[in-house]
N, CA, C, O and CB atoms as a CASP TS submission, in Angstrom:
PFRMAT TS
TARGET T0000
AUTHOR 0000-0000-0000
METHOD Language model
MODEL 1
PARENT N/A
ATOM      1  N   MET     1     -56.632  35.723 -31.184  1.00  0.00           N
ATOM      2  CA  MET     1     -57.626  36.053 -30.181  1.00  0.00           C
ATOM      3  C   MET     1     -58.837  35.128 -30.278  1.00  0.00           C
ATOM      4  O   MET     1     -59.401  34.717 -29.264  1.00  0.00           O
ATOM      5  CB  MET     1     -58.059  37.506 -30.327  1.00  0.00           C
ATOM      6  N   LYS     2     -59.224  34.810 -31.501  1.00  0.00           N
ATOM      7  CA  LYS     2     -60.362  33.925 -31.709  1.00  0.00           C
ATOM      8  C   LYS     2     -60.078  32.546 -31.112  1.00  0.00           C
ATOM      9  O   LYS     2     -60.969  31.912 -30.547  1.00  0.00           O
ATOM     10  CB  LYS     2     -60.686  33.807 -33.210  1.00  0.00           C
ATOM     11  N   ARG     3     -58.857  32.098 -31.240  1.00  0.00           N
ATOM     12  CA  ARG     3     -58.451  30.791 -30.717  1.00  0.00           C
ATOM     13  C   ARG     3     -58.557  30.745 -29.197  1.00  0.00           C
ATOM     14  O   ARG     3     -58.944  29.716 -28.644  1.00  0.00           O
ATOM     15  CB  ARG     3     -57.020  30.464 -31.150  1.00  0.00           C
ATOM     16  N   ILE     4     -58.230  31.819 -28.521  1.00  0.00           N
ATOM     17  CA  ILE     4     -58.319  31.885 -27.057  1.00  0.00           C
ATOM     18  C   ILE     4     -59.771  31.775 -26.620  1.00  0.00           C
ATOM     19  O   ILE     4     -60.088  31.033 -25.690  1.00  0.00           O
ATOM     20  CB  ILE     4     -57.696  33.198 -26.524  1.00  0.00           C
ATOM     21  N   TRP     5     -60.664  32.518 -27.294  1.00  0.00           N
ATOM     22  CA  TRP     5     -62.084  32.459 -26.940  1.00  0.00           C
ATOM     23  C   TRP     5     -62.678  31.078 -27.188  1.00  0.00           C
ATOM     24  O   TRP     5     -63.521  30.613 -26.420  1.00  0.00           O
ATOM     25  CB  TRP     5     -62.863  33.500 -27.727  1.00  0.00           C
ATOM     26  N   GLN     6     -62.248  30.435 -28.239  1.00  0.00           N
ATOM     27  CA  GLN     6     -62.719  29.072 -28.504  1.00  0.00           C
ATOM     28  C   GLN     6     -62.264  28.134 -27.395  1.00  0.00           C
ATOM     29  O   GLN     6     -63.035  27.292 -26.935  1.00  0.00           O
ATOM     30  CB  GLN     6     -62.206  28.570 -29.873  1.00  0.00           C
ATOM     31  N   SER     7     -61.027  28.276 -26.969  1.00  0.00           N
ATOM     32  CA  SER     7     -60.492  27.436 -25.893  1.00  0.00           C
ATOM     33  C   SER     7     -61.240  27.679 -24.588  1.00  0.00           C
ATOM     34  O   SER     7     -61.577  26.730 -23.881  1.00  0.00           O
ATOM     35  CB  SER     7     -58.992  27.702 -25.698  1.00  0.00           C
ATOM     36  N   VAL     8     -61.500  28.933 -24.265  1.00  0.00           N
ATOM     37  CA  VAL     8     -62.244  29.272 -23.053  1.00  0.00           C
ATOM     38  C   VAL     8     -63.656  28.696 -23.126  1.00  0.00           C
ATOM     39  O   VAL     8     -64.150  28.148 -22.142  1.00  0.00           O
ATOM     40  CB  VAL     8     -62.296  30.806 -22.853  1.00  0.00           C
ATOM     41  N   PHE     9     -64.295  28.812 -24.257  1.00  0.00           N
ATOM     42  CA  PHE     9     -65.650  28.307 -24.465  1.00  0.00           C
ATOM     43  C   PHE     9     -65.699  26.788 -24.270  1.00  0.00           C
ATOM     44  O   PHE     9     -66.574  26.277 -23.571  1.00  0.00           O
ATOM     45  CB  PHE     9     -66.152  28.682 -25.874  1.00  0.00           C
ATOM     46  N   VAL    10     -64.764  26.077 -24.884  1.00  0.00           N
ATOM     47  CA  VAL    10     -64.715  24.612 -24.765  1.00  0.00           C
ATOM     48  C   VAL    10     -64.425  24.209 -23.323  1.00  0.00           C
ATOM     49  O   VAL    10     -65.068  23.295 -22.805  1.00  0.00           O
ATOM     50  CB  VAL    10     -63.641  24.019 -25.712  1.00  0.00           C
ATOM     51  N   LEU    11     -63.492  24.856 -22.676  1.00  0.00           N
ATOM     52  CA  LEU    11     -63.147  24.563 -21.292  1.00  0.00           C
ATOM     53  C   LEU    11     -64.344  24.796 -20.370  1.00  0.00           C
ATOM     54  O   LEU    11     -64.591  24.006 -19.459  1.00  0.00           O
ATOM     55  CB  LEU    11     -61.958  25.420 -20.847  1.00  0.00           C
ATOM     56  N   PHE    12     -65.077  25.869 -20.602  1.00  0.00           N
ATOM     57  CA  PHE    12     -66.256  26.168 -19.799  1.00  0.00           C
ATOM     58  C   PHE    12     -67.283  25.036 -19.880  1.00  0.00           C
ATOM     59  O   PHE    12     -67.791  24.585 -18.853  1.00  0.00           O
ATOM     60  CB  PHE    12     -66.887  27.486 -20.255  1.00  0.00           C
ATOM     61  N   PHE    13     -67.587  24.580 -21.087  1.00  0.00           N
ATOM     62  CA  PHE    13     -68.575  23.517 -21.241  1.00  0.00           C
ATOM     63  C   PHE    13     -68.084  22.182 -20.674  1.00  0.00           C
ATOM     64  O   PHE    13     -68.876  21.414 -20.128  1.00  0.00           O
ATOM     65  CB  PHE    13     -68.931  23.352 -22.709  1.00  0.00           C
ATOM     66  N   ILE    14     -66.813  21.910 -20.796  1.00  0.00           N
ATOM     67  CA  ILE    14     -66.275  20.678 -20.198  1.00  0.00           C
ATOM     68  C   ILE    14     -66.438  20.720 -18.686  1.00  0.00           C
ATOM     69  O   ILE    14     -66.864  19.736 -18.082  1.00  0.00           O
ATOM     70  CB  ILE    14     -64.782  20.486 -20.573  1.00  0.00           C
ATOM     71  N   LEU    15     -66.104  21.842 -18.072  1.00  0.00           N
ATOM     72  CA  LEU    15     -66.243  21.967 -16.619  1.00  0.00           C
ATOM     73  C   LEU    15     -67.701  21.888 -16.176  1.00  0.00           C
ATOM     74  O   LEU    15     -68.006  21.265 -15.160  1.00  0.00           O
ATOM     75  CB  LEU    15     -65.633  23.278 -16.145  1.00  0.00           C
ATOM     76  N   VAL    16     -68.588  22.506 -16.919  1.00  0.00           N
ATOM     77  CA  VAL    16     -70.006  22.479 -16.555  1.00  0.00           C
ATOM     78  C   VAL    16     -70.552  21.054 -16.623  1.00  0.00           C
ATOM     79  O   VAL    16     -71.192  20.598 -15.676  1.00  0.00           O
ATOM     80  CB  VAL    16     -70.818  23.405 -17.480  1.00  0.00           C
ATOM     81  N   PHE    17     -70.315  20.351 -17.715  1.00  0.00           N
ATOM     82  CA  PHE    17     -70.860  19.004 -17.868  1.00  0.00           C
ATOM     83  C   PHE    17     -70.196  18.001 -16.938  1.00  0.00           C
ATOM     84  O   PHE    17     -70.889  17.174 -16.346  1.00  0.00           O
ATOM     85  CB  PHE    17     -70.710  18.546 -19.296  1.00  0.00           C
ATOM     86  N   LEU    18     -68.891  18.046 -16.793  1.00  0.00           N
ATOM     87  CA  LEU    18     -68.214  17.121 -15.884  1.00  0.00           C
ATOM     88  C   LEU    18     -68.552  17.428 -14.437  1.00  0.00           C
ATOM     89  O   LEU    18     -68.710  16.513 -13.629  1.00  0.00           O
ATOM     90  CB  LEU    18     -66.703  17.181 -16.089  1.00  0.00           C
ATOM     91  N   GLY    19     -68.663  18.696 -14.104  1.00  0.00           N
ATOM     92  CA  GLY    19     -69.021  19.081 -12.739  1.00  0.00           C
ATOM     93  C   GLY    19     -70.397  18.572 -12.354  1.00  0.00           C
ATOM     94  O   GLY    19     -70.581  18.051 -11.254  1.00  0.00           O
ATOM     95  N   ASN    20     -71.363  18.716 -13.246  1.00  0.00           N
ATOM     96  CA  ASN    20     -72.714  18.210 -12.969  1.00  0.00           C
ATOM     97  C   ASN    20     -72.715  16.698 -12.847  1.00  0.00           C
ATOM     98  O   ASN    20     -73.423  16.151 -12.002  1.00  0.00           O
ATOM     99  CB  ASN    20     -73.689  18.644 -14.069  1.00  0.00           C
ATOM    100  N   TRP    21     -71.947  16.022 -13.661  1.00  0.00           N
ATOM    101  CA  TRP    21     -71.906  14.562 -13.616  1.00  0.00           C
ATOM    102  C   TRP    21     -71.299  14.080 -12.310  1.00  0.00           C
ATOM    103  O   TRP    21     -71.807  13.133 -11.709  1.00  0.00           O
ATOM    104  CB  TRP    21     -71.113  14.009 -14.803  1.00  0.00           C
ATOM    105  N   VAL    22     -70.237  14.703 -11.864  1.00  0.00           N
ATOM    106  CA  VAL    22     -69.578  14.301 -10.621  1.00  0.00           C
ATOM    107  C   VAL    22     -70.494  14.536  -9.433  1.00  0.00           C
ATOM    108  O   VAL    22     -70.627  13.659  -8.579  1.00  0.00           O
ATOM    109  CB  VAL    22     -68.259  15.065 -10.434  1.00  0.00           C
ATOM    110  N   PHE    23     -71.126  15.697  -9.358  1.00  0.00           N
ATOM    111  CA  PHE    23     -71.995  15.991  -8.224  1.00  0.00           C
ATOM    112  C   PHE    23     -73.292  15.187  -8.260  1.00  0.00           C
ATOM    113  O   PHE    23     -73.880  14.934  -7.208  1.00  0.00           O
ATOM    114  CB  PHE    23     -72.313  17.468  -8.190  1.00  0.00           C
ATOM    115  N   ALA    24     -73.740  14.790  -9.415  1.00  0.00           N
ATOM    116  CA  ALA    24     -74.965  13.989  -9.515  1.00  0.00           C
ATOM    117  C   ALA    24     -74.747  12.588  -8.964  1.00  0.00           C
ATOM    118  O   ALA    24     -75.715  11.937  -8.569  1.00  0.00           O
ATOM    119  CB  ALA    24     -75.439  13.910 -10.971  1.00  0.00           C
ATOM    120  N   GLN    25     -73.516  12.104  -8.922  1.00  0.00           N
ATOM    121  CA  GLN    25     -73.226  10.766  -8.425  1.00  0.00           C
ATOM    122  C   GLN    25     -73.301  10.687  -6.901  1.00  0.00           C
ATOM    123  O   GLN    25     -73.474   9.600  -6.350  1.00  0.00           O
ATOM    124  CB  GLN    25     -71.855  10.328  -8.895  1.00  0.00           C
ATOM    125  N   GLU    26     -73.176  11.804  -6.226  1.00  0.00           N
ATOM    126  CA  GLU    26     -73.150  11.819  -4.771  1.00  0.00           C
ATOM    127  C   GLU    26     -74.559  11.753  -4.212  1.00  0.00           C
ATOM    128  O   GLU    26     -75.429  12.523  -4.620  1.00  0.00           O
ATOM    129  CB  GLU    26     -72.433  13.067  -4.257  1.00  0.00           C
ATOM    130  N   THR    27     -74.794  10.822  -3.266  1.00  0.00           N
ATOM    131  CA  THR    27     -76.086  10.697  -2.616  1.00  0.00           C
ATOM    132  C   THR    27     -76.031  11.452  -1.300  1.00  0.00           C
ATOM    133  O   THR    27     -75.207  11.141  -0.440  1.00  0.00           O
ATOM    134  CB  THR    27     -76.468   9.205  -2.394  1.00  0.00           C
ATOM    135  N   LYS    28     -76.890  12.431  -1.137  1.00  0.00           N
ATOM    136  CA  LYS    28     -76.936  13.192   0.101  1.00  0.00           C
ATOM    137  C   LYS    28     -78.208  12.826   0.841  1.00  0.00           C
ATOM    138  O   LYS    28     -79.281  12.751   0.243  1.00  0.00           O
ATOM    139  CB  LYS    28     -76.865  14.718  -0.170  1.00  0.00           C
ATOM    140  N   GLY    29     -78.092  12.602   2.128  1.00  0.00           N
ATOM    141  CA  GLY    29     -79.241  12.283   2.952  1.00  0.00           C
ATOM    142  C   GLY    29     -79.578  10.803   2.888  1.00  0.00           C
ATOM    143  O   GLY    29     -78.855  10.026   2.265  1.00  0.00           O
ATOM    144  N   PRO    30     -80.671  10.408   3.528  1.00  0.00           N
ATOM    145  CA  PRO    30     -81.078   9.006   3.507  1.00  0.00           C
ATOM    146  C   PRO    30     -81.667   8.617   2.155  1.00  0.00           C
ATOM    147  O   PRO    30     -82.240   9.450   1.453  1.00  0.00           O
ATOM    148  CB  PRO    30     -82.091   8.733   4.615  1.00  0.00           C
ATOM    149  N   LYS    31     -81.520   7.350   1.801  1.00  0.00           N
ATOM    150  CA  LYS    31     -82.096   6.847   0.556  1.00  0.00           C
ATOM    151  C   LYS    31     -82.692   5.473   0.849  1.00  0.00           C
ATOM    152  O   LYS    31     -81.965   4.509   1.093  1.00  0.00           O
ATOM    153  CB  LYS    31     -81.018   6.774  -0.597  1.00  0.00           C
ATOM    154  N   ILE    32     -84.010   5.394   0.823  1.00  0.00           N
ATOM    155  CA  ILE    32     -84.688   4.140   1.137  1.00  0.00           C
ATOM    156  C   ILE    32     -84.737   3.238  -0.092  1.00  0.00           C
ATOM    157  O   ILE    32     -85.051   3.683  -1.196  1.00  0.00           O
ATOM    158  CB  ILE    32     -86.108   4.410   1.659  1.00  0.00           C
ATOM    159  N   VAL    33     -84.420   1.961   0.124  1.00  0.00           N
ATOM    160  CA  VAL    33     -84.499   0.950  -0.924  1.00  0.00           C
ATOM    161  C   VAL    33     -85.237  -0.240  -0.331  1.00  0.00           C
ATOM    162  O   VAL    33     -84.841  -0.771   0.707  1.00  0.00           O
ATOM    163  CB  VAL    33     -83.068   0.542  -1.461  1.00  0.00           C
ATOM    164  N   ILE    34     -86.305  -0.654  -0.990  1.00  0.00           N
ATOM    165  CA  ILE    34     -87.090  -1.792  -0.516  1.00  0.00           C
ATOM    166  C   ILE    34     -86.941  -2.913  -1.526  1.00  0.00           C
ATOM    167  O   ILE    34     -87.279  -2.763  -2.700  1.00  0.00           O
ATOM    168  CB  ILE    34     -88.597  -1.412  -0.313  1.00  0.00           C
ATOM    169  N   GLU    35     -86.425  -4.046  -1.049  1.00  0.00           N
ATOM    170  CA  GLU    35     -86.238  -5.192  -1.943  1.00  0.00           C
ATOM    171  C   GLU    35     -87.570  -5.925  -2.097  1.00  0.00           C
ATOM    172  O   GLU    35     -88.186  -6.318  -1.106  1.00  0.00           O
ATOM    173  CB  GLU    35     -85.133  -6.156  -1.397  1.00  0.00           C
ATOM    174  N   GLY    36     -88.002  -6.103  -3.319  1.00  0.00           N
ATOM    175  CA  GLY    36     -89.250  -6.824  -3.594  1.00  0.00           C
ATOM    176  C   GLY    36     -90.445  -6.123  -2.986  1.00  0.00           C
ATOM    177  O   GLY    36     -90.967  -6.563  -1.962  1.00  0.00           O
ATOM    178  N   ILE    37     -90.886  -5.035  -3.603  1.00  0.00           N
ATOM    179  CA  ILE    37     -91.956  -4.237  -3.003  1.00  0.00           C
ATOM    180  C   ILE    37     -93.330  -4.913  -3.075  1.00  0.00           C
ATOM    181  O   ILE    37     -94.292  -4.426  -2.482  1.00  0.00           O
ATOM    182  CB  ILE    37     -92.024  -2.894  -3.684  1.00  0.00           C
ATOM    183  N   ARG    38     -93.420  -6.019  -3.791  1.00  0.00           N
ATOM    184  CA  ARG    38     -94.683  -6.776  -3.859  1.00  0.00           C
ATOM    185  C   ARG    38     -94.419  -8.233  -3.532  1.00  0.00           C
ATOM    186  O   ARG    38     -93.342  -8.765  -3.802  1.00  0.00           O
ATOM    187  CB  ARG    38     -95.340  -6.648  -5.263  1.00  0.00           C
ATOM    188  N   HIS    39     -95.429  -8.871  -2.943  1.00  0.00           N
ATOM    189  CA  HIS    39     -95.336 -10.296  -2.654  1.00  0.00           C
ATOM    190  C   HIS    39     -96.713 -10.913  -2.857  1.00  0.00           C
ATOM    191  O   HIS    39     -97.708 -10.397  -2.348  1.00  0.00           O
ATOM    192  CB  HIS    39     -94.812 -10.552  -1.204  1.00  0.00           C
ATOM    193  N   ASP    40     -96.773 -12.006  -3.594  1.00  0.00           N
ATOM    194  CA  ASP    40     -98.029 -12.704  -3.860  1.00  0.00           C
ATOM    195  C   ASP    40     -98.032 -14.010  -3.081  1.00  0.00           C
ATOM    196  O   ASP    40     -97.195 -14.882  -3.315  1.00  0.00           O
ATOM    197  CB  ASP    40     -98.221 -12.965  -5.388  1.00  0.00           C
ATOM    198  N   PHE    41     -98.975 -14.142  -2.152  1.00  0.00           N
ATOM    199  CA  PHE    41     -99.074 -15.369  -1.367  1.00  0.00           C
ATOM    200  C   PHE    41     -99.762 -16.497  -2.127  1.00  0.00           C
ATOM    201  O   PHE    41     -99.779 -17.640  -1.670  1.00  0.00           O
ATOM    202  CB  PHE    41     -99.818 -15.097  -0.084  1.00  0.00           C
ATOM    203  N   GLY    42    -100.323 -16.174  -3.279  1.00  0.00           N
ATOM    204  CA  GLY    42    -101.055 -17.201  -4.018  1.00  0.00           C
ATOM    205  C   GLY    42    -102.380 -17.493  -3.334  1.00  0.00           C
ATOM    206  O   GLY    42    -102.992 -16.609  -2.735  1.00  0.00           O
ATOM    207  N   GLU    43    -102.809 -18.725  -3.429  1.00  0.00           N
ATOM    208  CA  GLU    43    -104.060 -19.109  -2.766  1.00  0.00           C
ATOM    209  C   GLU    43    -103.790 -19.408  -1.297  1.00  0.00           C
ATOM    210  O   GLU    43    -102.887 -20.173  -0.956  1.00  0.00           O
ATOM    211  CB  GLU    43    -104.704 -20.340  -3.462  1.00  0.00           C
ATOM    212  N   VAL    44    -104.598 -18.784  -0.433  1.00  0.00           N
ATOM    213  CA  VAL    44    -104.464 -18.968   1.008  1.00  0.00           C
ATOM    214  C   VAL    44    -105.805 -19.454   1.535  1.00  0.00           C
ATOM    215  O   VAL    44    -106.847 -18.859   1.261  1.00  0.00           O
ATOM    216  CB  VAL    44    -104.013 -17.643   1.722  1.00  0.00           C
ATOM    217  N   LYS    45    -105.765 -20.543   2.296  1.00  0.00           N
ATOM    218  CA  LYS    45    -107.000 -21.068   2.871  1.00  0.00           C
ATOM    219  C   LYS    45    -107.461 -20.178   4.012  1.00  0.00           C
ATOM    220  O   LYS    45    -106.647 -19.597   4.729  1.00  0.00           O
ATOM    221  CB  LYS    45    -106.804 -22.515   3.362  1.00  0.00           C
ATOM    222  N   GLU    46    -108.769 -20.076   4.173  1.00  0.00           N
ATOM    223  CA  GLU    46    -109.339 -19.242   5.219  1.00  0.00           C
ATOM    224  C   GLU    46    -108.825 -19.683   6.590  1.00  0.00           C
ATOM    225  O   GLU    46    -108.833 -20.870   6.916  1.00  0.00           O
ATOM    226  CB  GLU    46    -110.876 -19.298   5.177  1.00  0.00           C
ATOM    227  N   GLY    47    -108.381 -18.719   7.377  1.00  0.00           N
ATOM    228  CA  GLY    47    -107.882 -18.997   8.714  1.00  0.00           C
ATOM    229  C   GLY    47    -106.381 -19.288   8.757  1.00  0.00           C
ATOM    230  O   GLY    47    -105.785 -19.304   9.834  1.00  0.00           O
ATOM    231  N   GLU    48    -105.769 -19.516   7.599  1.00  0.00           N
ATOM    232  CA  GLU    48    -104.332 -19.792   7.547  1.00  0.00           C
ATOM    233  C   GLU    48    -103.560 -18.489   7.776  1.00  0.00           C
ATOM    234  O   GLU    48    -103.914 -17.442   7.232  1.00  0.00           O
ATOM    235  CB  GLU    48    -103.936 -20.439   6.178  1.00  0.00           C
ATOM    236  N   VAL    49    -102.504 -18.569   8.587  1.00  0.00           N
ATOM    237  CA  VAL    49    -101.683 -17.401   8.869  1.00  0.00           C
ATOM    238  C   VAL    49    -100.476 -17.423   7.935  1.00  0.00           C
ATOM    239  O   VAL    49     -99.759 -18.421   7.854  1.00  0.00           O
ATOM    240  CB  VAL    49    -101.237 -17.370  10.366  1.00  0.00           C
ATOM    241  N   VAL    50    -100.261 -16.315   7.232  1.00  0.00           N
ATOM    242  CA  VAL    50     -99.122 -16.205   6.322  1.00  0.00           C
ATOM    243  C   VAL    50     -98.314 -14.969   6.708  1.00  0.00           C
ATOM    244  O   VAL    50     -98.864 -13.984   7.202  1.00  0.00           O
ATOM    245  CB  VAL    50     -99.592 -16.127   4.827  1.00  0.00           C
ATOM    246  N   THR    51     -97.008 -15.032   6.478  1.00  0.00           N
ATOM    247  CA  THR    51     -96.149 -13.890   6.775  1.00  0.00           C
ATOM    248  C   THR    51     -95.126 -13.706   5.659  1.00  0.00           C
ATOM    249  O   THR    51     -94.803 -14.638   4.923  1.00  0.00           O
ATOM    250  CB  THR    51     -95.438 -14.077   8.136  1.00  0.00           C
ATOM    251  N   HIS    52     -94.641 -12.507   5.559  1.00  0.00           N
ATOM    252  CA  HIS    52     -93.565 -12.200   4.612  1.00  0.00           C
ATOM    253  C   HIS    52     -92.767 -11.031   5.178  1.00  0.00           C
ATOM    254  O   HIS    52     -93.350 -10.102   5.738  1.00  0.00           O
ATOM    255  CB  HIS    52     -94.132 -11.862   3.178  1.00  0.00           C
ATOM    256  N   THR    53     -91.466 -11.060   5.042  1.00  0.00           N
ATOM    257  CA  THR    53     -90.608  -9.997   5.530  1.00  0.00           C
ATOM    258  C   THR    53     -90.044  -9.216   4.356  1.00  0.00           C
ATOM    259  O   THR    53     -89.431  -9.787   3.455  1.00  0.00           O
ATOM    260  CB  THR    53     -89.475 -10.563   6.401  1.00  0.00           C
ATOM    261  N   PHE    54     -90.254  -7.921   4.373  1.00  0.00           N
ATOM    262  CA  PHE    54     -89.686  -7.039   3.363  1.00  0.00           C
ATOM    263  C   PHE    54     -88.395  -6.444   3.922  1.00  0.00           C
ATOM    264  O   PHE    54     -88.370  -5.973   5.059  1.00  0.00           O
ATOM    265  CB  PHE    54     -90.700  -5.914   2.953  1.00  0.00           C
ATOM    266  N   ARG    55     -87.325  -6.463   3.129  1.00  0.00           N
ATOM    267  CA  ARG    55     -86.061  -5.864   3.552  1.00  0.00           C
ATOM    268  C   ARG    55     -86.067  -4.387   3.166  1.00  0.00           C
ATOM    269  O   ARG    55     -86.226  -4.035   1.997  1.00  0.00           O
ATOM    270  CB  ARG    55     -84.841  -6.605   2.910  1.00  0.00           C
ATOM    271  N   VAL    56     -85.893  -3.537   4.164  1.00  0.00           N
ATOM    272  CA  VAL    56     -85.822  -2.094   3.965  1.00  0.00           C
ATOM    273  C   VAL    56     -84.391  -1.673   4.252  1.00  0.00           C
ATOM    274  O   VAL    56     -83.880  -1.881   5.353  1.00  0.00           O
ATOM    275  CB  VAL    56     -86.845  -1.324   4.882  1.00  0.00           C
ATOM    276  N   LEU    57     -83.743  -1.075   3.248  1.00  0.00           N
ATOM    277  CA  LEU    57     -82.340  -0.692   3.375  1.00  0.00           C
ATOM    278  C   LEU    57     -82.179   0.805   3.249  1.00  0.00           C
ATOM    279  O   LEU    57     -82.957   1.471   2.566  1.00  0.00           O
ATOM    280  CB  LEU    57     -81.490  -1.399   2.326  1.00  0.00           C
ATOM    281  N   ASN    58     -81.168   1.327   3.910  1.00  0.00           N
ATOM    282  CA  ASN    58     -80.795   2.734   3.767  1.00  0.00           C
ATOM    283  C   ASN    58     -79.476   2.775   3.011  1.00  0.00           C
ATOM    284  O   ASN    58     -78.435   2.405   3.555  1.00  0.00           O
ATOM    285  CB  ASN    58     -80.681   3.457   5.166  1.00  0.00           C
ATOM    286  N   GLN    59     -79.514   3.222   1.759  1.00  0.00           N
ATOM    287  CA  GLN    59     -78.301   3.310   0.962  1.00  0.00           C
ATOM    288  C   GLN    59     -77.793   4.741   0.874  1.00  0.00           C
ATOM    289  O   GLN    59     -76.964   5.058   0.021  1.00  0.00           O
ATOM    290  CB  GLN    59     -78.546   2.759  -0.428  1.00  0.00           C
ATOM    291  N   GLY    60     -78.287   5.600   1.747  1.00  0.00           N
ATOM    292  CA  GLY    60     -77.829   6.985   1.796  1.00  0.00           C
ATOM    293  C   GLY    60     -76.704   7.132   2.799  1.00  0.00           C
ATOM    294  O   GLY    60     -76.189   6.146   3.327  1.00  0.00           O
ATOM    295  N   ASN    61     -76.329   8.369   3.055  1.00  0.00           N
ATOM    296  CA  ASN    61     -75.226   8.611   3.973  1.00  0.00           C
ATOM    297  C   ASN    61     -75.669   9.279   5.273  1.00  0.00           C
ATOM    298  O   ASN    61     -74.831   9.776   6.026  1.00  0.00           O
ATOM    299  CB  ASN    61     -74.185   9.460   3.300  1.00  0.00           C
ATOM    300  N   GLU    62     -76.983   9.297   5.548  1.00  0.00           N
ATOM    301  CA  GLU    62     -77.516   9.808   6.802  1.00  0.00           C
ATOM    302  C   GLU    62     -78.542   8.825   7.340  1.00  0.00           C
ATOM    303  O   GLU    62     -78.960   7.913   6.627  1.00  0.00           O
ATOM    304  CB  GLU    62     -78.142  11.212   6.614  1.00  0.00           C
ATOM    305  N   THR    63     -78.948   9.002   8.580  1.00  0.00           N
ATOM    306  CA  THR    63     -79.893   8.101   9.235  1.00  0.00           C
ATOM    307  C   THR    63     -81.266   8.182   8.567  1.00  0.00           C
ATOM    308  O   THR    63     -81.786   9.269   8.317  1.00  0.00           O
ATOM    309  CB  THR    63     -80.008   8.436  10.732  1.00  0.00           C
ATOM    310  N   LEU    64     -81.843   7.009   8.284  1.00  0.00           N
ATOM    311  CA  LEU    64     -83.174   6.916   7.704  1.00  0.00           C
ATOM    312  C   LEU    64     -84.168   6.737   8.840  1.00  0.00           C
ATOM    313  O   LEU    64     -84.060   5.789   9.617  1.00  0.00           O
ATOM    314  CB  LEU    64     -83.271   5.742   6.675  1.00  0.00           C
ATOM    315  N   LYS    65     -85.129   7.636   8.941  1.00  0.00           N
ATOM    316  CA  LYS    65     -86.153   7.558   9.981  1.00  0.00           C
ATOM    317  C   LYS    65     -87.483   7.209   9.324  1.00  0.00           C
ATOM    318  O   LYS    65     -87.988   7.965   8.494  1.00  0.00           O
ATOM    319  CB  LYS    65     -86.255   8.901  10.779  1.00  0.00           C
ATOM    320  N   ILE    66     -88.051   6.060   9.697  1.00  0.00           N
ATOM    321  CA  ILE    66     -89.366   5.648   9.192  1.00  0.00           C
ATOM    322  C   ILE    66     -90.383   6.094  10.246  1.00  0.00           C
ATOM    323  O   ILE    66     -90.424   5.562  11.355  1.00  0.00           O
ATOM    324  CB  ILE    66     -89.441   4.066   8.921  1.00  0.00           C
ATOM    325  N   ILE    67     -91.184   7.063   9.880  1.00  0.00           N
ATOM    326  CA  ILE    67     -92.102   7.683  10.833  1.00  0.00           C
ATOM    327  C   ILE    67     -93.471   7.013  10.816  1.00  0.00           C
ATOM    328  O   ILE    67     -94.095   6.843  11.863  1.00  0.00           O
ATOM    329  CB  ILE    67     -92.249   9.166  10.531  1.00  0.00           C
ATOM    330  N   ARG    68     -93.937   6.632   9.627  1.00  0.00           N
ATOM    331  CA  ARG    68     -95.294   6.065   9.508  1.00  0.00           C
ATOM    332  C   ARG    68     -95.290   5.009   8.417  1.00  0.00           C
ATOM    333  O   ARG    68     -94.630   5.163   7.389  1.00  0.00           O
ATOM    334  CB  ARG    68     -96.355   7.179   9.194  1.00  0.00           C
ATOM    335  N   VAL    69     -96.035   3.933   8.650  1.00  0.00           N
ATOM    336  CA  VAL    69     -96.180   2.864   7.663  1.00  0.00           C
ATOM    337  C   VAL    69     -97.672   2.617   7.458  1.00  0.00           C
ATOM    338  O   VAL    69     -98.421   2.471   8.424  1.00  0.00           O
ATOM    339  CB  VAL    69     -95.440   1.548   8.122  1.00  0.00           C
ATOM    340  N   LYS    70     -98.099   2.571   6.201  1.00  0.00           N
ATOM    341  CA  LYS    70     -99.501   2.283   5.880  1.00  0.00           C
ATOM    342  C   LYS    70     -99.554   1.066   4.983  1.00  0.00           C
ATOM    343  O   LYS    70     -98.887   1.038   3.949  1.00  0.00           O
ATOM    344  CB  LYS    70    -100.193   3.501   5.197  1.00  0.00           C
ATOM    345  N   PRO    71    -100.332   0.056   5.351  1.00  0.00           N
ATOM    346  CA  PRO    71    -100.481  -1.104   4.453  1.00  0.00           C
ATOM    347  C   PRO    71    -101.262  -0.701   3.229  1.00  0.00           C
ATOM    348  O   PRO    71    -102.153   0.145   3.299  1.00  0.00           O
ATOM    349  CB  PRO    71    -101.182  -2.282   5.168  1.00  0.00           C
ATOM    350  N   GLY    72    -100.930  -1.304   2.111  1.00  0.00           N
ATOM    351  CA  GLY    72    -101.591  -0.930   0.873  1.00  0.00           C
ATOM    352  C   GLY    72    -102.349  -2.047   0.361  1.00  0.00           C
ATOM    353  O   GLY    72    -102.985  -1.933  -0.686  1.00  0.00           O
TER
END
């Protein structure tokens, strides 16, 4: 009888830990990823126009909606 309870106990913990690991790998909803969140223009002369493009990616499994953007 003791052996059965030990087996049930071990099986329970294996299922709990493996179950959490499997479900933790799944991404639900949108997931925003910004490549290179900072950019340094270095020295810029007054009046010179500079530009930089940041790549914004959605690595989730639903539509990513960008509602508001604030420069920092």
